[in-house]
N, C-alpha and C positions, 0 to 999 in steps of 0.2 A: 504494500500500500504506500502511495506517495505521501499522504498526509500523516500527521503525527498522531495516529490512532493507536490505541492500546487495547489488546484483548487480554483478559486476565483470568487465570485459574491455574496455570501450571508453568514449569520452566521451559518446556519445549515449544518454541515459536519461531517464526521467520518473518522478518519485516515489521515487527512490532515489539511491544513490551509485554511482560508476563509477570503475574504474581500468583503463588499457589494459595489454595485454601489452607486454613490453619491446621495443618497436620504435619507430623514428622515423616520423613522419608528414610527408607533403609530397610534392612532385613527385619523380618517379623520376629518378635520375641519368642524364645524357645519355651516349650512347656516346662512346667516345674520339674518334672522328672528328668528332663534333658539338661537343664541349666544347673541343677545342684549336683554336688559330688555324690557318687554312689557310696553307700556304707555297707560293708560286708564284715560279719564276725565282730562287730563293735569297733572296727578300725576304718578310717576313711582312706580310700584309695588315693594314691599319688596321682595328681593330674598332669604334672609336668609343665603346667602353665605358669607364666610370670605373674607375680603379684601386681596389684594396681600401682604400688609405689615403684616397682621395677619398670613397669610400662611407661609411667610418667617420666622417670629418669631417662629411659631410652629415647622418648620423644624429645625431651629437652636437649639431650646430647646431639641427636641428629639435627635439631633445629640450629644449635650453635655452630655445628659444622657447616650447615648450609649458609648461614648468615656470613660466615667468614669467606665464603666463595662468591658472594653476590657481586663484588666488583669485577670478577673474572667472567662469570657466566651471563651477566645481564647487561643489556644496553640501557635499560631503564626499569625502575621498579618503584611503585608507590604503595604504601601500606596504610590502610584506613580502618580504624577500630570502629566496630558497630555496637551500639547499645543493645540492640536486639539482633538475633541471627537473621540472615536473609537466605531464603530457600531458592531464590532465583535472581538472575542478573542478566540484563540485555543491553547492548549498545543501541542507541538511537541515532538520529541523523546528525551529521556534522553541521555545526552552527556557523563557525567562521575559521579562517586560517590566518596564522601569523608567521613570522620568520622562524621562530624556534619551537612553536607549539600550536596545536589546533584545539578548538573548543568543541565539545561534542556532548550530546545528551547521553545519560546513563539511567537505566531504570532498575530499581531494586524493590524487593518485597521486604516487609518487616514482620517477622513472626514473634509475637509477644506472648507473655504468660497469662494474658487475660486481664491484667491490671489496667491496661490501656488497649485501644482497638488495634487490630492488624491494619497495616497501611501499605500503599504503593507509593514509593518515593521516586520523584523525578529529580535528578541531579544534573548539574553541569560539570563536566570533567575537562580539565586541561591535559591534553595528551602531548607529552614532550616528543618532538620529532627524533628520528634515529640519529645516533652519533652526536647528540647534543649534551646529554646529562654527563656530569663529571662522576667518575668512579667512586670517589670518596663521598659524594653527596648521596648517591642511591643506597649506600650501605649504612648510612647514619639515619636511621628512623627509629621512632619510639613505638613499640607494639601497642601501647595503651593510648596513643594519641590519634587524632583524626588528621587525615592528609590535607595539606593546603591545595592539592590538585582536585579535590572532590568537594563541591559546594552544593548543599541542598537547595533546590529551586522551588519545589512544590510537593505537598503531601496530600494524598487522597486516602480517605478512610474507606477501607475495603470491606464490604459486607459478606463476601464469599460468592462462590459459584462462578459461572462463565459470563463475563461482562465485557462490554466494549466501552472504552473511554476515549474522549477527545481531550488529551491532557493539556492542550493549549487553552481551551475554554473552561476547563474545570477550575473552580476556585480552590485555593490552598486551604487546608484545614489543620486544626490543632488536635493531635491525637491525645485526648484526655479521657479519663473514665467517664462514661455516660454520654460521650459525644455521639451525635447522630451520624450514621454512615453517609458518605458521599453518594450522590445520585448518579448512577451510570447513564451514559448516553444511549445504551442499548442493552437489553437483557436477552441472552440466548437461552431459550427454553428447550426441554426435550429429555434431560437426564432425570432419572427416578431416584438417584442417590448421589452422594457427594462426587463431584468431579475434582479430584485433588491435584493431580500432577500432569495428566496427559493433555497437552494443548499444542496446536500448531496453527500457524497462519500461512496460507498459500503465498508463495513468492510471485505468482503471476496473475492471480484473480483474488477478489475480495471474499475468499472462502476461509472458514474457520473450522477446525477439527478438534474434537475433544473425546476423552475416554474417562470412565469413572468406576466407582465401586459397584454400579449396577451392571457391570460386565459389557456395557454397550459402547460402541463408537458412534458419535453423532456428528453429522456434517451440516453446516449452515452456510448460507450465502447472505452477506450483508446487503447485496444488491436486491434481495427479496424485500427487505425493509424499505429501501429507497424507492422501489417500484410501487410499493403499497401506499406510501405517503405522497407520492408524486414527485416530480422533478422541478416544480415551480417554486418551492421554498428556498430561501437563500440562507447560506451560512458561510462563515469566513474560512473557506478552503476545506471544510470538514466534509467527509463523505457520509457522515451521519446527519440526517435531517432532523431538526428540532421540532418538537410538537408543542402546541400552546403558543400564545402570542408572546413575542419578545423573548422566546426561549425560556419562558417561565413554566417549567414542566411541573405539573402536580403529580405526575406519575411517569416513571421511565417507560419508554416504548419497548416492546419485545418482539421477537421474531422466532417462529418455529423452525424446526430442522428441515433440510432438504432430504435427508435420509437418516435412518437409524439402522446400524449394522450390528448384527448379533452373531457371535462365533466363539467368543471367549467364555471360559468356565470360571473365571475369577477376575479380580480387579484389573482393569486396563491401566497400565503404568505409564505408557508413552505412545505417542502417535507421530507420524511424519508424512508429509506430502511428497509425491514424486516431483523432482525438479522440472520435469517436462510436461506434466499434465495435472490440472486441478482435479481431475476425476479419479486419479489413482493415488492410493495412500496405503500405509502399512501401520500396524499396531503390535504392541507386545504387552504381556501381562504376567500376573502371578501364577498363571497356569502353565508357564514355561513355553508358551506358544508365540510364534511369529506368524502374523496373518497379513496377507496382501489382499487389497480390496480394489474394485473398479466400480464406481458409481453408475457407469453406463450399462453394466450387466446385471444389476440388481443389488440386493442387500446381503447376499450370502458371500462367504469368502471365495476369492479366486484361487488362492493357495494358502494352505494352513500347514505350517511346520509344527508338528505336535511336540517335539522335544528339541527345541532350538538350543537350549542350555540344560544344565543339570540342576537348576534351581530357578527361582523367580527371575523374570526379566524386568529390569528397571528402566532401560533406555534404548532408543533406536534412532538412527539418523540415516538419511538417504543421500548418497553422494551427489552434490550439485554439478559435478563435472562429468559423471558417468552414471546414468540412471539404472544401470544394472547392479550396482554395488550398494549393499545395505549393511550397516554396522549395528550390532546389538551388544549390550552390556548386562551383566547378571550378578546375582548374589553368589554365584559359584566362583567369583573373583576374576572371571575372564571376559575378554572382548572377542567377539567372533565376526568374521567378515563373510557375508553371503553374496553369491551371484544369483540373481533371481532367475536367470536362464537355467540354472541347475536345480531349481525347486520344482517339485511335482505336486499335483493336486491330491495325491494319496498320503500326504503328510510326511514325505521323505525329503530331507534336505541336509546335505553335508556342507559345512562351511568351507570356504576356500582356505582359510587359515584361522587358527585359534591363538590369540595374543595373550600370553601369560606373564604379567609383570606386576600385578597388584596382589596384596596380601589380605584384602577384605573386599566386601561387595562393591561392585562398580555401579556408580550412581548416575553418571552422565557420559555420553560419547558425542563427539561432534567433528565433522570433517572440516578441514581448513578451507577457507574461501579462496585461497591463493594457489594451492597445489593439489592436484587430484589424488595423490597417493598419501597425503599427510592427514592425520587426525589426532585428536586428543581424547583422553579418558581420565575421569576423576573418580575417586573412590573413598570408602570409609577409612582407608589406611592413611588419609591425609595427603596423598600424593596426586599430582596431576601429570600424567605421562603424555609425552608427545611421540608419536610413532610415524614411521614412513614405511608403507607396505613395499615399496620398491627396494628397500634395504634388506628385506627378509632373505632374499637369495644372495645378497652380497655381504653376508656377515664375515667380518675379518677376524683374524686371531686376536687382534687388539680388543675386540668387543665380545670375546668368547664368553665372558662372565655375565654379559647383559642379555636379557631376552631379545630374541630376533625382532628387528624392526624398531626397537626402542632407541631413540637418539637424544632425548632430553627428559629430565625429571624435575619438575618444579616441586620443591619440598618446603615452601615457605609457610604452609599452613600446619597448625599443630593439632587439628582435629579434622573430621570428615569434610571433604570438599564436595558440597552438595550440588554446585552448579558452576559453569564457566561459559564464556562466549568469546569466540574469535571476533576481532574488529574488522569488518569488511572494508572500512575506509583506511585501515592501517593493518594489513593482513597478519603480521606477526605479533601484534599487540593483543593480549588476552586479559579479560577481567575474570576473576574467580572469587568465590565466596565459600567460607567454611562456617559450620555451626559449631561453636566452641563450648557449648554448654557442658559437655562431659569433661573437658580439661580445665576450664576456668570457672565453671559454675554459672555461666551466662554470657550473652553477647555473641558476637561473631567477628570475622575478619574479612575485609574486602581487599584484594590486591590487584593492581593493574601492572602488568609486566611485559617486557619484551626481551627475549633471549638475545645474546650477541649474534650478529649476523655471521660471525666466523663459524658458528655451529651449524647453520643450515645451508649456507652457500656451497656451491660445488668445490670440492677439495682442491682442485688445481688452481681455481680462482683465488682461494684463500691463501694457498702457499705462495702464489705470485705476489699477492699484496704483502704478506709477511716478509718476503725476501726484499721487497722494495723498502719496507720499514727498517729491516736490518741494515741495508746499505746506507740508509739515511742516518741511522744511529752511528754507524761506523765512521761515516764522513764527518759528522758533528764531533765525534770523540777525537778524531785525528787533528782537528783544528787547534792551533795554539791558544 
């Protein structure tokens, strides 16, 4: 969508902003019998697991090691402490450009403990351009402080469910106990239970896709609402037409679904549109299934992979450069790459490759907007891994200890990384958020970062640049 519209309900969206309903994401809690140590003959069995104190010490040690390497590994990094954890983050449009930095919209959700309302935060972010930030500057940040690069612009009080917002016309609100919710510009109806995480906005048409606890995938067209109210009403660049005189709405308008798609046997965790067709999309869920749909052929699955992973599926993304490639992430700690040409309608589907580099449930996967073979994955282990599928077959002896395809690991978060988003306007710049409630007792961390281009550029190109730098240093050193 060209206008600054925001569809809200879940982390996965394209061309807009997102906020999840107030629920936690991650692996389901174990049953009491599974989570407690077994006792036999009056003695507790040795579990072999680390104590919580040991785990916290290990996390702190790894974080200290990472922070010491920041000047070497990163071209730029900004750390922003959050009062409340954010379960979703998305880049918005670029607002203006300057010599050394660009200003850009950033959208965040705020997941509170109920003492104040959940909100959608619209921020203005100053994105420092490549090779501008000084190494000593990016490594000197305070984990407990807010970044000067991130400024809150507007707050919307979010009542939950699937909603469309025109963030430019929405008034800013103060999130205090008892405050009334902001009034959405459009309500998307059709779910019979909470739509917590699964949300996508089509990159080519004004279509919205969502999944929920009701096991359903629901498709809407915002155009249906525009057609209903007519095209003669005027608004300031918004594709949402206001109802009532002067935009004074006594009740938010709503629109029903284009289609409701049933095929999952458990909660739908994520959805994604095909990059080439607004009528084709896919979904994953807690039933371990990957399902492909085509709105032109009805509401039944076109292809259903019954056992796409060995546990719940949390996330899916469709390659914007190659519409045959689909990524999935799961509670089995792996990321799998599927080619839809290899999937059959009888539920059989073998992934092209299984990426193993996380030690906990994978919560988010996303393809790079810049390179077809590059993608990122974040997990409950606090890591955000950057992979290159093209490197899987080119694994060198140097990288023998690393998982195939893994070429960068962002370890700046000390708790589960619940969401991240590549910046299409600055393709190697990423925003990521972690829910720090388990490690610090509350709050979260937002980080905006860009790895050094010496890491991802072609090796020969990098070596040539380093050789020139070496020659320059030698020349300077030889001068009296």
